C-alpha positions in Angstrom: 117.3 132.3 117.0 118.5 128.6 117.8 121.9 128.3 117.9 122.3 125.3 115.8 121.1 127.3 113.3 123.3 130.2 113.8 126.2 129.5 112.5 125.0 129.0 108.7 122.1 131.4 108.8 125.1 133.5 109.3 126.7 132.6 106.0 123.8 132.7 104.1 122.7 136.6 105.3 126.6 137.1 104.3 126.2 136.2 101.1 123.0 136.3 100.5 120.2 139.6 99.5 117.4 139.8 103.2 114.5 137.9 101.4 117.1 134.9 99.6 118.3 134.4 102.9 114.8 134.5 104.6 113.5 131.5 103.0 117.1 129.6 102.9 116.9 130.4 106.8 113.5 129.0 106.9 114.4 125.9 105.6 117.1 125.0 107.8 116.9 121.4 109.8 119.2 120.5 112.5 121.2 117.4 112.4 123.0 115.3 114.7 126.7 115.5 113.7 129.1 112.4 114.2 132.6 113.0 114.2 135.9 111.1 116.2 135.3 110.4 119.6 136.4 113.7 121.7 138.5 113.6 125.8 134.9 114.5 127.9 132.4 114.1 126.0 129.7 111.5 125.8 130.0 108.4 123.2 127.4 108.7 121.2 129.0 105.5 119.3 131.3 104.2 116.8 131.9 103.3 114.2 133.6 100.1 112.0 134.9 97.4 115.3 131.8 94.7 116.5 128.6 95.5 116.9 126.3 94.7 120.3 123.0 92.8 119.6 121.4 90.8 121.3 121.6 86.4 121.3 117.7 86.3 119.2 119.1 88.2 116.7 121.1 86.8 114.0 123.9 88.9 112.1 121.9 90.5 108.8 123.2 88.4 105.2 121.9 88.9 102.0 120.6 85.5 100.7 122.9 83.6 97.9 125.8 86.2 99.1 126.6 86.3 102.9 126.9 88.4 105.5 127.0 92.3 105.4 129.0 94.1 107.2 128.6 96.0 110.5 129.2 100.0 109.3 128.2 102.0 112.9 125.8 101.9 115.9 124.2 104.8 117.1 123.8 105.3 120.9 120.2 106.9 120.6 119.8 108.2 124.4 123.4 110.8 123.4 121.8 111.9 120.0 120.7 115.5 121.0 116.9 116.7 120.1 115.9 117.1 116.4 112.9 117.5 114.0 112.2 113.3 113.5 111.0 110.7 116.0 114.1 109.1 117.1 113.7 106.5 119.7 114.7 108.2 123.0 117.1 105.5 123.7 118.1 102.1 122.4 120.7 101.8 119.8 120.6 102.1 116.1 123.0 100.0 113.9 123.9 100.1 110.3 124.8 96.9 108.0 125.6 97.2 104.4 126.9 94.4 102.0 130.5 96.0 101.1 131.6 94.5 98.6 134.3 92.0 100.4 133.6 89.0 99.9 132.4 89.1 96.0 135.1 91.8 95.2 132.1 94.1 95.0 130.4 92.5 92.2 127.2 92.2 93.8 125.6 96.3 94.1 123.0 97.2 96.3 120.7 100.1 95.3 117.4 100.4 96.3 116.6 100.6 91.9 116.9 97.0 92.5 114.3 96.0 95.0 116.1 92.2 95.5 119.4 93.9 96.7 118.2 95.5 99.8 118.4 92.8 102.0 122.3 94.3 101.5 121.5 96.6 103.8 119.9 96.2 106.8 119.1 99.1 109.8 118.4 97.2 113.3 117.2 99.7 116.7 117.3 97.5 120.1 115.8 98.8 123.1 117.7 99.8 125.8 117.4 97.4 128.7 118.0 94.1 126.6 120.1 92.0 126.9 123.1 91.6 124.7 127.0 91.2 124.1 129.5 92.2 121.4 129.1 90.1 118.2 132.1 89.0 116.8 132.4 89.8 112.7 131.7 86.3 110.6 134.6 84.8 108.9 135.0 86.2 105.5 134.9 89.8 106.3 137.9 92.1 108.1 136.0 94.2 110.9 136.5 98.4 110.0 138.5 99.9 112.6 137.0 101.1 115.4 136.3 104.8 115.6 134.1 106.0 118.5 131.9 108.9 117.7 131.0 112.7 119.2 128.2 114.0 118.1 127.1 117.5 118.2 123.7 119.8 116.6 124.3 121.2 113.2 122.2 122.8 110.6 121.2 121.3 107.4 120.4 122.8 104.2 118.5 121.2 101.1 120.7 120.6 98.0 121.2 120.7 94.5 117.7 120.1 93.2 116.0 119.4 96.3 112.0 119.6 95.9 111.5 122.3 98.8 114.0 124.0 96.1 111.5 124.4 93.9 108.6 124.7 96.3 110.2 127.9 98.1 108.9 130.9 96.4 110.8 134.1 96.1 109.6 137.8 95.3 108.4 138.0 91.8 107.5 134.2 92.3 111.0 133.6 91.4 111.8 130.1 92.7 114.0 129.3 95.5 115.8 126.7 93.3 116.3 129.6 90.2 117.4 132.1 92.4 120.7 133.1 91.7 121.9 133.7 95.0 120.9 130.8 96.0 123.2 128.8 93.5 126.0 131.3 95.6 125.1 130.1 99.0 124.6 126.4 97.8 128.0 127.0 97.0 129.4 127.9 100.3 127.7 125.4 102.2 129.5 123.1 99.9 132.5 124.6 101.3 132.5 125.2 104.6 130.9 121.8 105.4 134.0 119.5 106.7 134.4 115.8 105.9 133.9 113.4 106.8 130.0 113.8 106.9 128.4 111.8 109.2 125.3 112.3 110.0 121.8 111.2 111.5 118.9 113.2 110.7 118.7 116.6 108.6 119.0 116.9 105.1 121.0 114.9 103.4 124.1 115.9 101.4 124.4 114.7 98.4 126.6 114.1 95.6 125.2 112.7 92.6 121.4 114.2 93.3 119.1 114.6 95.9 118.5 110.8 97.8 115.2 111.6 98.6 114.3 111.0 94.7 116.5 107.8 94.2 113.9 105.8 97.6 110.8 108.0 95.9 110.9 105.8 92.8 111.9 102.9 94.7 108.8 103.3 96.6 106.4 103.6 93.8 107.9 100.8 91.9 109.9 102.3 88.5 106.7 103.2 87.5 106.6 107.1 87.7 107.9 109.0 85.7 111.0 111.5 87.7 108.9 114.3 86.6 105.7 113.2 87.6 104.1 115.5 90.7 103.2 111.8 92.2 107.0 111.7 92.6 107.7 114.4 93.8 104.7 114.0 96.9 106.3 110.7 97.5 110.0 111.8 98.3 108.7 114.3 100.2 107.3 112.3 103.0 110.7 110.4 103.2 113.7 111.5 105.7 117.1 110.5 106.2 117.4 108.9 109.1 121.5 108.2 108.7 124.4 109.4 106.2 128.3 107.5 106.8 130.4 108.9 104.8 133.5 107.4 103.1 136.5 107.8 105.8 139.6 105.8 106.1 138.9 102.4 105.1 135.0 103.4 104.8 135.6 103.5 100.9 131.9 103.6 99.3 132.6 103.1 95.7 134.4 106.6 94.5 134.5 108.3 98.3 130.6 108.5 98.5 128.6 108.2 101.0 125.6 105.5 101.5 121.9 107.0 102.6 120.0 105.4 105.1 115.9 106.8 104.5 112.6 106.6 106.3 109.4 108.1 106.2 108.7 109.3 109.4 105.1 107.2 110.9 107.3 104.6 110.1 110.1 105.8 112.5 107.6 107.0 114.9 106.6 103.3 115.1 110.0 101.4 114.6 109.5 99.3 112.3 112.9 100.2 110.8 111.9 97.4 107.8 111.0 99.9 106.7 113.9 101.9 105.9 115.1 102.2 102.4 119.3 102.4 101.6 120.5 104.4 98.6 124.3 105.6 98.4 126.6 107.4 95.9 130.3 108.0 94.9 131.3 110.9 92.8 
């Protein structure tokens, strides 16, 4: 067993029957967990502060609303190897219209296609001339927090489609197994926040985020229980999750999520990423 899976696998084996534990462990995916920098570890990026951008890239704005707040940047060269086709180097930067300019009146969410301009991913390839950019007037930059990284195991949560498709003996789905719900509770208890991460399964607050972006990708025209909806949800992977953290407060202790199709990620089409957010 790979080392990154071992801690979560041990929990599964401790709390679940052997057949249920084996099914859970088979679903684990690695994620790059980002946390406040530890002395001696390479810098994997930052929360807040000011971004480093090439001069030809304008500060992202939401037309009619104003500039987006800079949320985080990640140095791809410092990320562990995951199961999604991330860039081997360069920098990913994440921006979000956080309500500073309008007291939270305009909301950014994938259900409103026009609002998608309120969240942005920018990729700066390695070697591109760039410099620190001052935060636009009217916005206050979030405090800068350096980030370190480690690889961790993640598992699908709640109503994720993989749970209904994973069968136990007797053709009982993992989603319908009482033991599996016990494991879900254990995972929630041991997850230490804030939960910032790249890749892996998201930690949702109000149900699978894949379902939300699938509904948006389908133009809201397909019922939630239609098989086409589940098929579309399976095409999306988590690119980044940024949790509430100190002065970064997304609604009621919520989290921001950027998702992308693997083909778009492999081809560096970050403009094809979709954004959603959830809170308690």
